[in-house]
C-alpha positions as CSV (number, residue, x, y, z in Angstrom):
1,M,87.5,157.7,116.0
2,L,91.0,158.8,115.4
3,W,90.3,162.4,115.9
4,G,88.7,161.9,119.4
5,N,91.8,159.8,120.4
6,A,94.7,161.5,119.2
7,A,97.5,161.6,121.7
8,A,99.7,164.4,120.1
9,A,99.4,167.4,117.9
10,W,101.4,165.8,115.1
11,Q,99.0,162.8,114.9
12,L,96.3,165.3,113.6
13,F,97.9,165.7,110.3
14,P,97.8,162.1,109.1
15,I,94.3,161.9,110.7
16,A,93.3,164.8,108.6
17,A,94.5,163.1,105.4
18,V,92.2,160.1,106.4
19,S,89.5,162.3,106.9
20,G,89.9,164.2,103.6
21,A,89.8,160.7,101.7
22,G,86.4,160.1,103.5
23,S,85.1,163.5,102.9
24,A,85.9,163.2,99.2
25,A,83.9,160.0,99.0
26,T,80.8,161.3,100.7
27,T,80.4,164.9,99.3
28,G,79.5,166.6,96.2
29,A,81.4,164.8,93.5
30,A,80.7,161.4,94.9
31,I,76.9,162.1,95.6
32,N,76.5,163.2,91.9
33,A,78.5,160.1,90.7
34,I,76.2,158.0,92.7
35,V,72.9,159.7,91.6
36,A,73.5,160.8,88.1
37,P,73.4,157.4,86.5
38,W,69.8,156.7,87.8
39,F,68.3,159.9,86.6
40,D,68.3,162.6,83.8
41,S,65.1,164.8,83.6
42,E,64.5,164.2,87.3
43,R,68.2,164.7,88.3
44,P,67.6,168.1,90.2
45,K,64.9,166.5,92.4
46,A,67.0,163.5,93.0
47,L,70.2,165.5,93.7
48,S,68.1,167.9,96.0
49,M,66.8,165.0,98.1
50,A,70.4,163.4,98.2
51,F,72.0,166.7,99.5
52,N,69.4,167.3,101.8
53,G,70.4,164.2,103.7
54,A,73.6,166.0,104.5
55,S,71.8,169.1,105.8
56,I,69.4,167.0,107.9
57,G,72.3,165.0,109.1
58,G,74.1,167.9,110.5
59,L,70.9,169.3,112.0
60,I,70.4,165.9,113.8
61,F,73.9,164.9,114.7
62,T,75.3,168.2,116.0
63,P,73.1,168.4,119.0
64,L,73.5,164.7,119.5
65,W,77.4,165.1,119.4
66,A,77.0,167.8,122.1
67,V,74.8,165.9,124.4
68,A,77.0,162.7,124.1
69,I,80.4,164.6,124.7
70,G,79.0,166.3,127.8
71,R,77.9,162.9,129.2
72,F,80.6,160.4,128.1
73,G,83.6,162.8,127.0
74,F,84.9,163.4,123.5
75,A,87.1,160.2,123.1
76,T,84.3,157.7,124.0
77,T,81.7,159.6,122.0
78,A,84.1,159.6,118.9
79,V,84.5,155.8,119.2
80,F,80.8,155.3,119.6
81,M,79.9,157.6,116.7
82,G,82.5,155.9,114.4
83,I,81.2,152.5,115.1
84,T,77.5,153.5,114.6
85,V,78.4,155.1,111.2
86,L,80.2,152.0,110.1
87,A,77.5,149.8,111.2
88,V,74.9,151.9,109.4
89,L,76.8,152.7,106.1
90,W,78.4,149.3,105.3
91,P,75.3,147.4,104.9
92,V,73.4,150.3,103.5
93,S,75.9,150.9,100.5
94,T,76.5,147.1,100.1
95,R,72.8,146.8,99.6
96,Y,71.9,149.9,97.5
97,L,75.1,151.3,96.0
98,R,77.0,148.6,94.7
99,V,74.7,147.9,91.9
100,G,73.8,150.5,89.3
101,P,70.9,151.0,86.9
102,G,70.3,148.6,84.1
103,V,71.6,151.2,81.6
104,A,73.5,153.9,83.2
105,V,73.1,157.3,81.9
106,G,76.6,158.5,80.5
107,A,78.1,154.9,81.1
108,S,80.7,155.5,78.2
109,P,84.0,156.5,79.6
110,S,85.1,160.2,79.4
111,T,87.7,161.2,76.9
112,L,87.9,164.9,78.1
113,T,91.3,165.6,79.8
114,N,91.7,167.9,83.0
115,A,93.9,170.1,81.0
116,A,91.1,170.5,78.3
117,L,88.6,171.3,81.2
118,L,91.0,174.1,82.5
119,R,91.0,175.9,79.2
120,D,87.2,175.7,78.9
121,R,85.6,179.0,79.5
122,S,82.3,177.7,80.8
123,F,84.1,175.2,83.2
124,L,86.5,178.1,84.6
125,A,83.4,180.2,85.2
126,I,81.6,177.8,87.1
127,S,84.6,176.6,89.1
128,A,85.6,180.2,89.9
129,A,82.0,181.3,90.9
130,F,81.3,178.4,93.2
131,A,84.9,178.3,94.6
132,L,84.5,182.1,95.5
133,G,80.9,181.4,96.7
134,L,81.9,178.5,99.0
135,F,85.0,180.4,100.1
136,A,82.6,183.1,101.5
137,Q,80.0,180.6,102.8
138,V,82.4,178.4,104.7
139,G,84.4,181.4,106.0
140,L,81.2,183.0,107.4
141,L,79.9,179.7,108.9
142,A,83.1,179.4,110.7
143,H,82.7,182.8,112.3
144,L,79.0,183.0,112.6
145,V,78.7,182.1,116.2
146,T,81.4,184.5,117.2
147,R,79.8,187.2,115.3
148,L,76.3,186.8,116.8
149,A,77.1,185.7,120.4
150,P,77.7,189.2,121.6
151,V,74.3,190.3,120.4
152,V,72.1,187.3,121.0
153,D,74.3,185.3,123.5
154,A,75.8,181.8,123.0
155,D,72.5,179.9,122.9
156,G,71.0,182.3,120.6
157,A,73.9,182.1,118.3
158,A,73.6,178.2,118.3
159,L,70.0,178.6,117.4
160,A,70.9,180.8,114.5
161,V,73.3,178.2,113.2
162,S,70.3,175.6,113.4
163,L,68.0,178.2,111.6
164,V,70.7,178.5,108.8
165,T,70.6,174.8,108.5
166,V,66.9,174.5,108.2
167,C,66.7,177.1,105.6
168,A,69.6,175.3,103.7
169,V,66.9,172.5,103.3
170,L,64.0,174.8,102.4
171,G,66.2,176.8,100.0
172,R,67.4,173.7,98.1
173,S,63.7,172.7,97.6
174,L,62.6,176.2,96.6
175,F,65.4,176.9,94.1
176,R,64.8,173.4,92.6
177,R,61.5,174.5,91.7
178,L,62.8,177.3,89.8
179,L,65.1,175.2,87.5
180,R,64.6,174.5,84.0
181,D,67.0,173.3,81.3
182,D,67.7,176.9,80.0
183,N,68.1,178.8,83.3
184,R,70.3,177.0,85.7
185,R,73.1,179.7,85.6
186,R,70.5,182.5,86.3
187,V,69.1,180.6,89.2
188,A,72.7,180.2,90.5
189,A,73.2,183.9,90.1
190,L,70.1,184.6,92.0
191,N,71.2,182.2,94.7
192,F,74.5,184.0,95.1
193,L,72.4,187.4,95.3
194,V,70.2,186.2,97.9
195,Q,73.2,185.0,100.1
196,A,74.9,188.2,99.6
197,V,72.0,190.3,100.8
198,G,71.8,188.0,103.8
199,T,75.4,188.3,104.4
200,T,75.1,192.1,104.1
201,L,72.5,192.1,106.9
202,L,75.0,190.0,108.9
203,T,77.6,192.4,108.4
204,V,75.7,195.7,109.4
205,A,72.9,194.7,111.5
206,S,72.7,195.1,115.2
207,S,69.3,194.0,116.1
208,T,68.1,190.3,116.6
209,L,65.4,190.5,114.1
210,A,67.7,191.8,111.4
211,L,70.5,189.3,112.2
212,A,67.8,186.5,112.1
213,S,66.7,187.8,108.6
214,G,70.3,187.7,107.4
215,C,70.6,184.2,108.6
216,V,67.4,183.2,106.8
217,L,68.6,184.7,103.5
218,F,72.1,183.4,103.8
219,G,70.8,180.0,104.9
220,L,68.4,179.7,101.8
221,G,71.5,179.7,99.5
222,V,73.8,177.4,101.5
223,G,72.6,174.0,100.2
224,N,72.5,175.1,96.7
225,L,76.2,176.0,96.3
226,V,77.1,172.1,96.3
227,S,73.9,170.8,94.4
228,L,73.8,173.4,91.6
229,P,77.2,172.9,90.0
230,P,76.5,169.4,88.8
231,L,73.1,170.4,87.6
232,I,74.6,173.1,85.5
233,M,77.3,170.9,84.0
234,Q,74.6,168.4,83.2
235,K,73.3,170.7,80.5
236,E,76.6,172.0,79.2
237,F,78.8,169.1,79.1
238,A,78.5,165.7,77.3
239,V,77.0,163.0,79.5
240,S,80.1,161.0,79.7
241,D,82.1,164.0,80.8
242,V,79.8,165.4,83.7
243,G,81.5,163.1,86.2
244,K,85.1,164.1,85.5
245,A,84.1,167.8,85.3
246,V,82.1,167.8,88.6
247,A,85.3,165.8,90.3
248,L,87.6,168.5,89.1
249,M,85.6,171.4,90.2
250,V,85.1,169.9,93.6
251,A,88.9,169.5,93.9
252,I,89.3,173.3,92.9
253,T,86.6,174.7,95.3
254,S,87.9,172.4,98.2
255,A,91.5,173.9,97.8
256,V,90.1,177.4,97.7
257,L,87.6,177.2,100.6
258,A,90.1,175.7,102.9
259,F,91.6,179.0,103.3
260,A,88.4,180.8,104.1
261,P,88.2,180.6,108.0
262,A,91.8,181.7,108.3
263,V,91.4,184.6,105.9
264,L,88.2,186.1,107.2
265,G,89.7,185.6,110.7
266,A,92.9,187.5,109.8
267,V,90.6,190.5,108.3
268,R,88.6,190.3,111.5
269,D,91.8,190.8,113.6
270,I,93.3,193.6,111.5
271,A,90.0,195.4,111.4
272,S,89.2,194.7,115.1
273,G,85.7,193.6,114.2
274,Y,83.7,191.6,111.5
275,V,82.5,194.5,109.4
276,W,85.3,194.3,106.9
277,S,85.4,190.6,107.3
278,F,81.8,189.8,106.6
279,G,81.9,192.7,104.1
280,L,84.3,190.9,102.1
281,A,82.3,187.6,102.0
282,A,79.2,189.7,100.6
283,A,81.4,191.3,98.0
284,I,82.6,187.9,97.0
285,Q,79.1,186.5,96.7
286,F,78.2,189.5,94.5
287,A,81.0,188.9,92.3
288,S,80.1,185.2,92.1
289,A,76.6,186.2,90.9
290,G,78.3,188.0,87.9
291,I,81.0,185.4,87.2
292,I,78.6,182.4,86.9
293,L,76.9,184.1,83.9
294,I,80.0,183.9,81.9
295,R,79.7,181.3,79.1
296,R,82.1,179.8,76.5
297,A,81.9,181.8,73.4
């Protein structure tokens, strides 16, 4: 509601702080903290379904936002959406999220410090791989419409973004079926490679079919970049330490990916096109596939 009714540019900065706090409480670390106590062996399926809620929500609410803004204006729509979200989330969270399972998995408090995590080779490899992967992903998503519009026009570019979102849901379900207790890093590496191939197509392709194929491959990996890290950490850290490890990793990745749109945009401006910009994203994804395989000695 505040974003839609800001009266001066300076107001956007404190508003962003409020939004950031809300985002931290509704994204990766929070979802893992809510879901993990209820599931152990079925955690991959549970987290996949929970994260798919975000993807489906984006698929539904983005066009609703566009229609409502066109009819009622941005400020009015923001107020309406804010009230609607509050009216839905307050009773749902009170009813279903306030009470945990009878015996929570990992209910004992963590004794692992952030400093110890930052010295852990496995933690650093997971954080680096997914921070870089999300950097490439967020940067590419921020520029995808601009990259595609000259080839497939604005409506086609919007459809391509929807295609990416649909593939994110499918990809999360597909990769979940590949997961076992002993192969989660390899599945993550495969996910980075699939995205890298898709990004490479988006970098060099000029036909509609090739660009659509790039969107499909890139989209298949989109959802897994937030659902895979807690599943890897589930098998590599003590049960009581997983929540803290995931929270610190999310903080690190958030700090890194925040610069992605600006960096890829700067590369585009310097190179006068998206070949070097998207090529950088593809190179980062290939690098992430190697980094995630690094484990503690």
